[in-house]
PQR file with spaces between the fields and no chain letter, atoms N, CA, C, O and H, PARSE charges and radii, in Angstrom:
ATOM       1  N    UNK     1     -15.231   62.208    5.319 -0.4000 1.5000
ATOM       2  CA   UNK     1     -15.316   63.354    4.541 -0.0000 2.0000
ATOM       3  C    UNK     1     -14.164   64.137    5.175  0.5500 1.7000
ATOM       4  O    UNK     1     -14.317   64.119    6.396 -0.5500 1.4000
ATOM       5  N    UNK     2     -13.025   64.844    4.804 -0.4000 1.5000
ATOM       6  CA   UNK     2     -12.063   65.433    5.415 -0.0000 2.0000
ATOM       7  C    UNK     2     -12.457   66.728    5.731  0.5500 1.7000
ATOM       8  O    UNK     2     -13.194   67.479    5.092 -0.5500 1.4000
ATOM       9  H    UNK     2     -12.900   64.858    3.812  0.4000 1.0000
ATOM      10  N    UNK     3     -11.707   66.961    7.118 -0.4000 1.5000
ATOM      11  CA   UNK     3     -11.660   67.835    7.242 -0.0000 2.0000
ATOM      12  C    UNK     3     -11.388   69.308    7.547  0.5500 1.7000
ATOM      13  O    UNK     3     -10.703   69.392    8.566 -0.5500 1.4000
ATOM      14  H    UNK     3     -11.109   66.350    7.637  0.4000 1.0000
ATOM      15  N    UNK     4     -11.743   70.726    6.917 -0.4000 1.5000
ATOM      16  CA   UNK     4     -11.293   71.468    6.971 -0.0000 2.0000
ATOM      17  C    UNK     4     -10.460   72.907    7.762  0.5500 1.7000
ATOM      18  O    UNK     4     -11.044   73.927    8.129 -0.5500 1.4000
ATOM      19  H    UNK     4     -12.300   70.658    6.089  0.4000 1.0000
ATOM      20  N    UNK     5      -9.215   72.679    7.862 -0.4000 1.5000
ATOM      21  CA   UNK     5      -9.077   73.606    9.065 -0.0000 2.0000
ATOM      22  C    UNK     5      -8.206   74.753    8.484  0.5500 1.7000
ATOM      23  O    UNK     5      -7.756   75.624    9.229 -0.5500 1.4000
ATOM      24  H    UNK     5      -8.741   71.851    7.563  0.4000 1.0000
ATOM      25  N    UNK     6      -7.887   74.745    6.661 -0.4000 1.5000
ATOM      26  CA   UNK     6      -7.523   75.977    6.605 -0.0000 2.0000
ATOM      27  C    UNK     6      -7.534   76.426    5.499  0.5500 1.7000
ATOM      28  O    UNK     6      -7.054   75.535    4.798 -0.5500 1.4000
ATOM      29  H    UNK     6      -8.253   74.037    6.056  0.4000 1.0000
ATOM      30  N    UNK     7      -7.870   77.547    4.677 -0.4000 1.5000
ATOM      31  CA   UNK     7      -8.912   77.914    3.744 -0.0000 2.0000
ATOM      32  C    UNK     7      -8.770   77.080    2.524  0.5500 1.7000
ATOM      33  O    UNK     7      -9.593   76.736    1.675 -0.5500 1.4000
ATOM      34  H    UNK     7      -8.260   78.270    5.246  0.4000 1.0000
ATOM      35  N    UNK     8      -6.784   76.718    2.748 -0.4000 1.5000
ATOM      36  CA   UNK     8      -6.145   76.803    1.483 -0.0000 2.0000
ATOM      37  C    UNK     8      -7.022   74.783    1.274  0.5500 1.7000
ATOM      38  O    UNK     8      -7.115   73.903    0.417 -0.5500 1.4000
ATOM      39  H    UNK     8      -6.115   76.997    3.438  0.4000 1.0000
ATOM      40  N    UNK     9      -7.341   74.987    2.374 -0.4000 1.5000
ATOM      41  CA   UNK     9      -7.843   73.119    2.137 -0.0000 2.0000
ATOM      42  C    UNK     9      -9.007   73.281    0.838  0.5500 1.7000
ATOM      43  O    UNK     9      -8.991   72.359    0.022 -0.5500 1.4000
ATOM      44  H    UNK     9      -7.265   75.701    3.070  0.4000 1.0000
ATOM      45  N    UNK    10      -9.814   74.184    0.653 -0.4000 1.5000
ATOM      46  CA   UNK    10     -11.235   73.907    0.375 -0.0000 2.0000
ATOM      47  C    UNK    10     -11.029   73.803   -1.189  0.5500 1.7000
ATOM      48  O    UNK    10     -10.458   74.713   -1.791 -0.5500 1.4000
ATOM      49  H    UNK    10      -9.827   74.932    1.316  0.4000 1.0000
ATOM      50  N    UNK    11     -11.447   72.814   -1.758 -0.4000 1.5000
ATOM      51  CA   UNK    11     -11.353   72.321   -3.443 -0.0000 2.0000
ATOM      52  C    UNK    11     -11.487   73.680   -4.018  0.5500 1.7000
ATOM      53  O    UNK    11     -10.694   73.768   -4.955 -0.5500 1.4000
ATOM      54  H    UNK    11     -11.910   72.075   -1.269  0.4000 1.0000
ATOM      55  N    UNK    12     -12.313   75.032   -3.816 -0.4000 1.5000
ATOM      56  CA   UNK    12     -12.951   75.687   -4.678 -0.0000 2.0000
ATOM      57  C    UNK    12     -11.623   77.241   -4.809  0.5500 1.7000
ATOM      58  O    UNK    12     -11.482   78.093   -5.687 -0.5500 1.4000
ATOM      59  H    UNK    12     -12.958   74.960   -3.055  0.4000 1.0000
ATOM      60  N    UNK    13     -10.934   77.020   -3.586 -0.4000 1.5000
ATOM      61  CA   UNK    13      -9.954   77.950   -3.618 -0.0000 2.0000
ATOM      62  C    UNK    13      -8.867   77.168   -4.159  0.5500 1.7000
ATOM      63  O    UNK    13      -8.405   77.822   -5.094 -0.5500 1.4000
ATOM      64  H    UNK    13     -11.048   76.328   -2.873  0.4000 1.0000
ATOM      65  N    UNK    14      -8.124   75.891   -3.997 -0.4000 1.5000
ATOM      66  CA   UNK    14      -7.063   75.269   -4.593 -0.0000 2.0000
ATOM      67  C    UNK    14      -7.419   75.610   -6.290  0.5500 1.7000
ATOM      68  O    UNK    14      -6.546   75.991   -7.069 -0.5500 1.4000
ATOM      69  H    UNK    14      -8.499   75.360   -3.238  0.4000 1.0000
ATOM      70  N    UNK    15      -9.025   75.371   -6.724 -0.4000 1.5000
ATOM      71  CA   UNK    15      -9.395   75.745   -8.151 -0.0000 2.0000
ATOM      72  C    UNK    15      -9.232   76.543   -9.002  0.5500 1.7000
ATOM      73  O    UNK    15      -9.098   76.263  -10.193 -0.5500 1.4000
ATOM      74  H    UNK    15      -9.734   75.062   -6.090  0.4000 1.0000
ATOM      75  N    UNK    16      -9.210   78.111   -8.329 -0.4000 1.5000
ATOM      76  CA   UNK    16      -9.400   79.261   -7.857 -0.0000 2.0000
ATOM      77  C    UNK    16      -7.722   79.926   -8.602  0.5500 1.7000
ATOM      78  O    UNK    16      -7.392   80.713   -9.490 -0.5500 1.4000
ATOM      79  H    UNK    16      -9.318   78.338   -7.362  0.4000 1.0000
ATOM      80  N    UNK    17      -7.063   79.063   -7.626 -0.4000 1.5000
ATOM      81  CA   UNK    17      -5.222   78.856   -7.862 -0.0000 2.0000
ATOM      82  C    UNK    17      -4.531   79.296   -8.681  0.5500 1.7000
ATOM      83  O    UNK    17      -3.708   80.162   -8.978 -0.5500 1.4000
ATOM      84  H    UNK    17      -7.331   78.423   -6.905  0.4000 1.0000
ATOM      85  N    UNK    18      -5.413   77.966   -9.164 -0.4000 1.5000
ATOM      86  CA   UNK    18      -5.001   77.052  -10.339 -0.0000 2.0000
ATOM      87  C    UNK    18      -5.634   77.968  -12.172  0.5500 1.7000
ATOM      88  O    UNK    18      -5.265   77.928  -13.346 -0.5500 1.4000
ATOM      89  H    UNK    18      -6.082   77.262   -8.922  0.4000 1.0000
ATOM      90  N    UNK    19      -6.417   78.477  -11.596 -0.4000 1.5000
ATOM      91  CA   UNK    19      -6.988   79.386  -12.410 -0.0000 2.0000
ATOM      92  C    UNK    19      -6.717   80.929  -12.313  0.5500 1.7000
ATOM      93  O    UNK    19      -7.247   81.620  -13.183 -0.5500 1.4000
ATOM      94  H    UNK    19      -6.717   78.510  -10.643  0.4000 1.0000
ATOM      95  N    UNK    20      -5.963   81.544  -11.368 -0.4000 1.5000
ATOM      96  CA   UNK    20      -5.225   82.497  -10.941 -0.0000 2.0000
ATOM      97  C    UNK    20      -3.285   81.871  -12.374  0.5500 1.7000
ATOM      98  O    UNK    20      -3.196   82.085  -13.583 -0.5500 1.4000
ATOM      99  H    UNK    20      -5.532   80.983  -10.661  0.4000 1.0000
ATOM     100  N    UNK    21      -2.718   81.495  -11.880 -0.4000 1.5000
ATOM     101  CA   UNK    21      -2.342   81.048  -12.235 -0.0000 2.0000
ATOM     102  C    UNK    21      -1.982   80.771  -14.312  0.5500 1.7000
ATOM     103  O    UNK    21      -1.035   81.080  -15.035 -0.5500 1.4000
ATOM     104  H    UNK    21      -2.791   81.321  -10.898  0.4000 1.0000
ATOM     105  N    UNK    22      -3.034   80.209  -14.510 -0.4000 1.5000
ATOM     106  CA   UNK    22      -3.306   80.039  -15.991 -0.0000 2.0000
ATOM     107  C    UNK    22      -3.433   81.058  -16.419  0.5500 1.7000
ATOM     108  O    UNK    22      -2.730   81.070  -17.429 -0.5500 1.4000
ATOM     109  H    UNK    22      -3.803   79.957  -13.923  0.4000 1.0000
ATOM     110  N    UNK    23      -4.109   82.396  -16.256 -0.4000 1.5000
ATOM     111  CA   UNK    23      -4.881   84.137  -16.698 -0.0000 2.0000
ATOM     112  C    UNK    23      -3.465   83.892  -16.396  0.5500 1.7000
ATOM     113  O    UNK    23      -2.879   83.367  -17.343 -0.5500 1.4000
ATOM     114  H    UNK    23      -4.681   82.387  -15.436  0.4000 1.0000
ATOM     115  N    UNK    24      -2.631   84.149  -15.205 -0.4000 1.5000
ATOM     116  CA   UNK    24      -1.135   85.365  -15.290 -0.0000 2.0000
ATOM     117  C    UNK    24      -0.151   85.120  -16.469  0.5500 1.7000
ATOM     118  O    UNK    24       0.524   85.986  -17.025 -0.5500 1.4000
ATOM     119  H    UNK    24      -3.107   84.576  -14.436  0.4000 1.0000
ATOM     120  N    UNK    25      -0.193   83.456  -16.826 -0.4000 1.5000
ATOM     121  CA   UNK    25       0.377   83.166  -17.646 -0.0000 2.0000
ATOM     122  C    UNK    25       0.436   83.421  -19.105  0.5500 1.7000
ATOM     123  O    UNK    25       1.408   83.654  -19.824 -0.5500 1.4000
ATOM     124  H    UNK    25      -0.742   82.752  -16.373  0.4000 1.0000
ATOM     125  N    UNK    26      -1.109   83.300  -19.437 -0.4000 1.5000
ATOM     126  CA   UNK    26      -1.756   83.629  -20.012 -0.0000 2.0000
ATOM     127  C    UNK    26      -1.302   84.654  -21.392  0.5500 1.7000
ATOM     128  O    UNK    26      -0.862   84.621  -22.541 -0.5500 1.4000
ATOM     129  H    UNK    26      -1.898   83.111  -18.853  0.4000 1.0000
ATOM     130  N    UNK    27      -1.916   85.816  -19.992 -0.4000 1.5000
ATOM     131  CA   UNK    27      -1.567   87.340  -20.616 -0.0000 2.0000
ATOM     132  C    UNK    27       0.064   88.311  -19.846  0.5500 1.7000
ATOM     133  O    UNK    27       0.349   89.475  -19.563 -0.5500 1.4000
ATOM     134  H    UNK    27      -2.273   85.843  -19.058  0.4000 1.0000
ATOM     135  N    UNK    28       0.622   87.182  -19.800 -0.4000 1.5000
ATOM     136  CA   UNK    28       1.848   87.551  -19.385 -0.0000 2.0000
ATOM     137  C    UNK    28       2.940   86.981  -20.810  0.5500 1.7000
ATOM     138  O    UNK    28       4.159   87.083  -20.678 -0.5500 1.4000
ATOM     139  H    UNK    28       0.391   86.237  -20.030  0.4000 1.0000
ATOM     140  N    UNK    29       2.544   86.600  -21.663 -0.4000 1.5000
ATOM     141  CA   UNK    29       3.926   86.304  -22.760 -0.0000 2.0000
ATOM     142  C    UNK    29       2.557   86.091  -23.763  0.5500 1.7000
ATOM     143  O    UNK    29       2.049   84.978  -23.630 -0.5500 1.4000
ATOM     144  H    UNK    29       1.553   86.517  -21.770  0.4000 1.0000
ATOM     145  N    UNK    30       1.972   86.876  -24.620 -0.4000 1.5000
ATOM     146  CA   UNK    30       1.346   86.971  -25.509 -0.0000 2.0000
ATOM     147  C    UNK    30       0.895   88.419  -25.924  0.5500 1.7000
ATOM     148  O    UNK    30       1.358   89.442  -25.421 -0.5500 1.4000
ATOM     149  H    UNK    30       2.385   87.781  -24.728  0.4000 1.0000
ATOM     150  N    UNK    31      -0.133   88.372  -26.973 -0.4000 1.5000
ATOM     151  CA   UNK    31      -0.938   89.295  -27.399 -0.0000 2.0000
ATOM     152  C    UNK    31      -1.382   90.218  -26.095  0.5500 1.7000
ATOM     153  O    UNK    31      -1.081   91.334  -25.673 -0.5500 1.4000
ATOM     154  H    UNK    31      -0.509   87.540  -27.382  0.4000 1.0000
ATOM     155  N    UNK    32      -2.285   89.116  -25.679 -0.4000 1.5000
ATOM     156  CA   UNK    32      -2.912   90.153  -24.292 -0.0000 2.0000
ATOM     157  C    UNK    32      -1.634   91.407  -23.591  0.5500 1.7000
ATOM     158  O    UNK    32      -1.416   92.615  -23.506 -0.5500 1.4000
ATOM     159  H    UNK    32      -2.530   88.209  -26.023  0.4000 1.0000
ATOM     160  N    UNK    33      -1.117   90.165  -23.245 -0.4000 1.5000
ATOM     161  CA   UNK    33       0.363   91.370  -22.376 -0.0000 2.0000
ATOM     162  C    UNK    33       0.678   92.746  -23.351  0.5500 1.7000
ATOM     163  O    UNK    33       1.130   93.862  -23.095 -0.5500 1.4000
ATOM     164  H    UNK    33      -1.294   89.183  -23.313  0.4000 1.0000
ATOM     165  N    UNK    34       0.269   92.173  -24.423 -0.4000 1.5000
ATOM     166  CA   UNK    34       0.137   93.698  -24.879 -0.0000 2.0000
ATOM     167  C    UNK    34      -1.405   95.060  -24.720  0.5500 1.7000
ATOM     168  O    UNK    34      -1.303   96.286  -24.759 -0.5500 1.4000
ATOM     169  H    UNK    34      -0.098   91.266  -24.631  0.4000 1.0000
ATOM     170  N    UNK    35      -2.191   94.537  -24.611 -0.4000 1.5000
ATOM     171  CA   UNK    35      -3.522   95.185  -24.444 -0.0000 2.0000
ATOM     172  C    UNK    35      -3.832   95.509  -22.588  0.5500 1.7000
ATOM     173  O    UNK    35      -4.767   95.247  -21.831 -0.5500 1.4000
ATOM     174  H    UNK    35      -2.273   93.541  -24.579  0.4000 1.0000
ATOM     175  N    UNK    36      -2.998   95.940  -22.489 -0.4000 1.5000
ATOM     176  CA   UNK    36      -3.195   96.594  -20.755 -0.0000 2.0000
ATOM     177  C    UNK    36      -4.244   96.232  -20.393  0.5500 1.7000
ATOM     178  O    UNK    36      -4.391   95.210  -19.723 -0.5500 1.4000
ATOM     179  H    UNK    36      -2.238   96.152  -23.104  0.4000 1.0000
ATOM     180  N    UNK    37      -5.306   97.083  -20.802 -0.4000 1.5000
ATOM     181  CA   UNK    37      -6.305   96.903  -19.706 -0.0000 2.0000
ATOM     182  C    UNK    37      -7.148   96.327  -20.166  0.5500 1.7000
ATOM     183  O    UNK    37      -8.162   96.729  -19.595 -0.5500 1.4000
ATOM     184  H    UNK    37      -5.187   97.913  -21.346  0.4000 1.0000
ATOM     185  N    UNK    38      -7.443   95.494  -20.975 -0.4000 1.5000
ATOM     186  CA   UNK    38      -8.006   93.929  -20.934 -0.0000 2.0000
ATOM     187  C    UNK    38      -7.044   92.592  -19.684  0.5500 1.7000
ATOM     188  O    UNK    38      -7.444   91.802  -18.829 -0.5500 1.4000
ATOM     189  H    UNK    38      -6.620   95.168  -21.439  0.4000 1.0000
ATOM     190  N    UNK    39      -5.526   93.011  -20.296 -0.4000 1.5000
ATOM     191  CA   UNK    39      -4.657   92.195  -19.211 -0.0000 2.0000
ATOM     192  C    UNK    39      -5.060   92.617  -17.782  0.5500 1.7000
ATOM     193  O    UNK    39      -5.791   91.759  -17.287 -0.5500 1.4000
ATOM     194  H    UNK    39      -5.202   93.653  -20.991  0.4000 1.0000
ATOM     195  N    UNK    40      -4.883   93.390  -17.171 -0.4000 1.5000
ATOM     196  CA   UNK    40      -4.827   94.112  -15.548 -0.0000 2.0000
ATOM     197  C    UNK    40      -6.694   94.000  -15.632  0.5500 1.7000
ATOM     198  O    UNK    40      -6.868   94.411  -14.485 -0.5500 1.4000
ATOM     199  H    UNK    40      -4.288   94.086  -17.573  0.4000 1.0000
ATOM     200  N    UNK    41      -7.796   93.808  -16.030 -0.4000 1.5000
ATOM     201  CA   UNK    41      -8.719   93.423  -16.229 -0.0000 2.0000
ATOM     202  C    UNK    41      -8.802   91.995  -15.722  0.5500 1.7000
ATOM     203  O    UNK    41      -9.127   91.694  -14.574 -0.5500 1.4000
ATOM     204  H    UNK    41      -7.654   93.474  -16.962  0.4000 1.0000
ATOM     205  N    UNK    42      -8.433   91.026  -16.819 -0.4000 1.5000
ATOM     206  CA   UNK    42      -8.394   89.719  -16.474 -0.0000 2.0000
ATOM     207  C    UNK    42      -7.588   89.336  -15.127  0.5500 1.7000
ATOM     208  O    UNK    42      -8.075   88.584  -14.283 -0.5500 1.4000
ATOM     209  H    UNK    42      -8.169   91.270  -17.752  0.4000 1.0000
ATOM     210  N    UNK    43      -6.364   89.900  -15.011 -0.4000 1.5000
ATOM     211  CA   UNK    43      -5.879   89.533  -13.394 -0.0000 2.0000
ATOM     212  C    UNK    43      -6.853   89.950  -12.305  0.5500 1.7000
ATOM     213  O    UNK    43      -7.411   89.120  -11.586 -0.5500 1.4000
ATOM     214  H    UNK    43      -5.969   90.511  -15.697  0.4000 1.0000
ATOM     215  N    UNK    44      -7.080   91.543  -12.184 -0.4000 1.5000
ATOM     216  CA   UNK    44      -7.964   91.852  -11.142 -0.0000 2.0000
ATOM     217  C    UNK    44      -9.284   91.093  -11.324  0.5500 1.7000
ATOM     218  O    UNK    44     -10.142   91.414  -10.501 -0.5500 1.4000
ATOM     219  H    UNK    44      -6.627   92.217  -12.767  0.4000 1.0000
ATOM     220  N    UNK    45      -9.689   90.034  -12.336 -0.4000 1.5000
ATOM     221  CA   UNK    45     -10.943   89.716  -11.480 -0.0000 2.0000
ATOM     222  C    UNK    45     -10.807   88.013  -11.434  0.5500 1.7000
ATOM     223  O    UNK    45     -11.724   87.274  -11.076 -0.5500 1.4000
ATOM     224  H    UNK    45      -8.993   89.773  -13.004  0.4000 1.0000
ATOM     225  N    UNK    46      -9.662   87.628  -11.811 -0.4000 1.5000
ATOM     226  CA   UNK    46      -9.069   86.118  -10.870 -0.0000 2.0000
ATOM     227  C    UNK    46      -8.947   86.490   -9.181  0.5500 1.7000
ATOM     228  O    UNK    46      -9.398   85.978   -8.156 -0.5500 1.4000
ATOM     229  H    UNK    46      -8.918   88.228  -12.102  0.4000 1.0000
ATOM     230  N    UNK    47      -8.181   87.533   -9.459 -0.4000 1.5000
ATOM     231  CA   UNK    47      -7.690   87.721   -7.573 -0.0000 2.0000
ATOM     232  C    UNK    47      -8.585   87.866   -7.128  0.5500 1.7000
ATOM     233  O    UNK    47      -8.467   87.252   -6.068 -0.5500 1.4000
ATOM     234  H    UNK    47      -7.815   87.949  -10.291  0.4000 1.0000
ATOM     235  N    UNK    48      -9.937   88.463   -7.166 -0.4000 1.5000
ATOM     236  CA   UNK    48     -11.061   88.524   -6.376 -0.0000 2.0000
ATOM     237  C    UNK    48     -11.639   87.331   -6.710  0.5500 1.7000
ATOM     238  O    UNK    48     -12.027   86.683   -5.738 -0.5500 1.4000
ATOM     239  H    UNK    48     -10.033   88.962   -8.027  0.4000 1.0000
ATOM     240  N    UNK    49     -11.785   86.924   -7.605 -0.4000 1.5000
ATOM     241  CA   UNK    49     -11.967   85.091   -7.221 -0.0000 2.0000
ATOM     242  C    UNK    49     -11.934   84.745   -6.590  0.5500 1.7000
ATOM     243  O    UNK    49     -12.919   84.328   -5.981 -0.5500 1.4000
ATOM     244  H    UNK    49     -11.470   87.451   -8.394  0.4000 1.0000
ATOM     245  N    UNK    50     -10.118   84.584   -6.030 -0.4000 1.5000
ATOM     246  CA   UNK    50      -9.830   83.859   -5.209 -0.0000 2.0000
ATOM     247  C    UNK    50      -9.748   84.481   -3.561  0.5500 1.7000
ATOM     248  O    UNK    50      -9.641   83.981   -2.441 -0.5500 1.4000
ATOM     249  H    UNK    50      -9.318   84.922   -6.524  0.4000 1.0000
ATOM     250  N    UNK    51      -9.837   85.526   -3.994 -0.4000 1.5000
ATOM     251  CA   UNK    51     -10.143   86.277   -2.543 -0.0000 2.0000
ATOM     252  C    UNK    51     -11.664   85.797   -2.000  0.5500 1.7000
ATOM     253  O    UNK    51     -11.900   85.215   -0.942 -0.5500 1.4000
ATOM     254  H    UNK    51      -9.924   85.932   -4.904  0.4000 1.0000
ATOM     255  N    UNK    52     -12.436   86.130   -2.830 -0.4000 1.5000
ATOM     256  CA   UNK    52     -13.577   85.818   -2.381 -0.0000 2.0000
ATOM     257  C    UNK    52     -14.479   84.532   -2.786  0.5500 1.7000
ATOM     258  O    UNK    52     -15.703   84.440   -2.703 -0.5500 1.4000
ATOM     259  H    UNK    52     -12.244   86.603   -3.690  0.4000 1.0000
ATOM     260  N    UNK    53     -13.782   83.804   -3.131 -0.4000 1.5000
ATOM     261  CA   UNK    53     -14.223   81.695   -2.723 -0.0000 2.0000
ATOM     262  C    UNK    53     -13.963   81.106   -1.442  0.5500 1.7000
ATOM     263  O    UNK    53     -14.222   79.919   -1.244 -0.5500 1.4000
ATOM     264  H    UNK    53     -12.787   83.878   -3.198  0.4000 1.0000
């Protein structure tokens, strides 16, 4: 089993980071980018997920 020395080593944090990138890409240049309320809510939610994981 691997030793965890930094929070970046946690698989859950790595997966949350990938999800955050995907959400930012999906909401950056699409119809979602024009729906400011939904876009901002999705972005805030994924940042919260990353912080709390």
